[in-house]
N, C-alpha and C positions, 0 to 999 in steps of 0.2 A: 301590520296585515298578515294574516296567516293563510294557509293554503285552503282553509275553509271561507272562501269568499266567492261570490257569484260574480266573477270576472268574465267578460265575453271580449277577447282581443283579436277577433279575425271575423270581419264581416265587410260587405261591399254594397255600395250606393250606387245611383244613377251615373256618378262621375266616372264609374268604370262600367262594370257589367252587372249591378244589381238593378232592381226594378223600383227601390223606394228611394225618396231623398234622404240626406243625412237627418234631417229633422223628423222625419217618419222613422227612420230606424232608431232615433234616440228616443222617441216616445214608446216604440214597440220594446225596445230593451228595458225601459224604466218600468213598463206595465208587466214585464216578466221578471221584475225583481234584480236585475243587474246593478251592480254596485260599482263597477270599475269597467269602463267601456273603451274601446278604441275602434275606430273606422279605418279599414286598411284596403282602400282601394288598389286596383291593380297600376304599378308603376306611375302612380299620379298622387298628389298631395292638394290637389285643387278643393277638395272637400272639408279640409281640416279645420278652418275657422269656424265654418258652420256648424260642424260636428261638435267642437269644443263648447260653442256657445250653447247649442242645444242640449248637450250633457249637462252644463251648469243649470240651465232653466228647469231641468229635471231631478236635479239634486244628485246627480251621479258624478263620480271621478272620473278623469279622462286622461288618456296616454294619446299623442299623436302616432299615427300608424301609416304603413303602406305595405303592399305586398309586391315584392320585386321579382320578376321572372329572371333566372339565370340558367345557363346552359352548362350542365355537367355530365361527362361521360355520354355525350349526346342524347342526353335527355333534359327536358324542360323541369326545374327544380324551382320552388318558391321559397323566398326568404322574407319573412315578416320583419320589418323594423318597427321598433316601439320606443317611444319616449325621445326621438331625436329633434333636431331643430328644422321645421318643416321649411323655413325660408332660407336654409343653407345653400349657396349658390351651386357647390360641387354635386350636391344631392339632386338638386332641381335639374341641373344640366344632365347628370346621368340619366335621370328618369326619362327627360325628353328624349335623349339618343335611344333609349331602349324602347320607348313607344313609337319611335320613327319608321321601324319596318313594318308596322302592322297594316299600313294601307296596301303596299303591294302584295303583301300576303294574303289579304282579303280578296284582291282581285284574282288572284291564282286559285283561291279557294272556291270562288264563284265559277272560274272556267271549268275546274274539275267537276264540279256540280252540273254545270250545263252540259256537259259531255255525257252524262248519264240522263238527261231529260229533264232536269230541274233549272229552267232559265231565270235569269233576272234576280238571282239570289243575293247578289252584292245590293242592288236597290232595295231588295227586301229587308235584309239585315240592317240596312241604315235606318229604317223606320224604327228600330229598337235601341238605337245607339243615342246616348246622351252626349256623348264626346266622340265625333268621328276620329281622333287620333287613337282611340282605344277600342275600334272595333275588333271583335273577337269571335272565337268558335261560338260562344254563348249566343251572340246576337244571330249568328246564322241558324242556330238550333231553335230559337225563338220563331224565326221566319218560316222554317221547314215544318214546325208544328202548326202555324197559323195557316200556312197554304194547304195542309192535310197531307203532306208527304209523309208524316210521321204522327203517331199519336200523343208522344211526350218528348221531352229533350233528352231522356236517357236513350230512346229508340234512336233519335237522330245520331248520337255520338257513336252508338254502337255500329249503325249501318253507313255512317258517312264521314264522320269528323275524327276518326281515330286512325293510327297508322295503318297503311295499306288500303284505306278506304277512298272513295273519290274524291271527298272534300277536305283531305288532309293535307296540309303544307307545313312542314317543319320551318322553325324560325330559331335564329341564332340571337340569344339573348345576351345580357350583361354576364361578365365572368364573376364568379363566386367572389373572388378576393375583392373585385371592385364594389359589388353591392354590399358586402359586409362592411366596407371601408366607408362607403358613404353614410352608412347608419351610425357606426361607432365613432366617427371623427367628431361629432357634436354630442356625444355623451349618450346615445341611444344604444339599444341592445338588440343584436340580430338573432332571430330564432327560425329554426327550420320549420316550415310549415308541413303539416299533414305528411310525415315520413312514410307512412304506410301506403300512400298512393303512387310511390315511384317503382317502377319495375326493375329494380336493381338486383344484381346478385348480392349474395352475403359480402363479397370482397368489394364490390362497388360501393354498397351502403357504408361499410367501415371506411373506405377511402373518403366518402363524401364528408361523414362526421369528424374524420381526422384533420381534412384539410379545412373544413368550416372552422373548428376550433383554432387551428394554427393561424388562421387569418384574423382571429378576435371574436368569432362567433361564441355566443354564451347561452344559448337557449334552444328548446325544442318543443313544439307542441306535442304533448303528451294526450290530452282530452281534447279531441276535435271532432267536428261533424260528420266526417268520412271514415274515422276509425271504428273498428270493432271493438267489443270489450276485450278481446285478446289482445288486439293492439294497444290498447291502454296499459296493459300490463308489460307488454314487449318494449314499448317505448319508454315507460318509466324505468324499465332495467338499462336501456341504452342511456337514459339521462344520468343515471347512477354510474355507469361504467364510463361515461366521457364526462362526469362532473359538470353537467349542465342543468340550468334552471328549467323549470317546467312552465309550459304556457298552456292555456285554455281557450279555445275560441270556436264558435259554431260554424265559421265559415258561411254564414247565412247570405244568400243572393235574393230570395224572393218568396213571398209567402206560398205561391202555387208550385214551386220548383225544388225548394230545400228540403232535405231529410230531416234536419234539425232547426229548431227555432232559437233564436237568441236567448241566452240566459238559461237554457233546460238541460245542459250537459251536467254529468256528474262531477263531483269537486275532485280536486288533484289529490293523488296521494300524500298522506300527512308527512311522511319523511323527506319528501322532494322540496327543494327550494323554490318557492313561486317566482316567476320572473318579475312580478311586480314588487318583490321585497328589494331587488336590485335596482328599481327604478322609483324608490320613494320620493327622491328630490325631483322627479320629473312629471309627476302626477299633478294635474291642473285640478 
């Protein structure tokens, strides 16, 4: 396989905070010309068997996937795992522990919103949750749009759910070393997701990539839904600097919310090693 491949290795289903089922995502990806696909739900592998079966039914190649939340330099960073064994006990136990703090965090978010005149946000958010263990800011955002408090989810995050706003509650996630370890111990590859989204200084970003590689991380998302064209170039350079493979993924969540549809991104730069080349024996 070459870099000229319509691979989409980052998206979310109702198993975490997407609005489509794994089967609906597979159909949408196939219709958009995706050749290699991965479902990467947040801290959860419960949709993997369904996604793999749906990919096969649509004639797509498939890689197991998950997007794991880690805390680094007091920021939440996401690590995408690809090609790992989804039934591996340490992986499953680690993800369960990572999910565990979401319920209490959600109650605290609801209390913050109630204090500024938005009652019953926890109950409202639950209506949008496929898996209550994975209640997140996205589910609160959908409730605030439905209730008329905001016109769209982008306004919700800007006004209520980012640091310093009434509904923001930080959470301590997995350690970077642990998340990379869960992925790599069964032959998978760890990838830093959408690095352009993190609010790091240059030194903090360098530390993130250095520690990630030291722990066995081998990839970075270069072309992804939230990156600008300039960031495609910037993180292609980072991939070259650190000797990392490049990944590509839309980070698609919903037809009504996502900037970028499945399978519609530009191809990776030709001189970079695509992450799927390192996973040839893991592709289903």
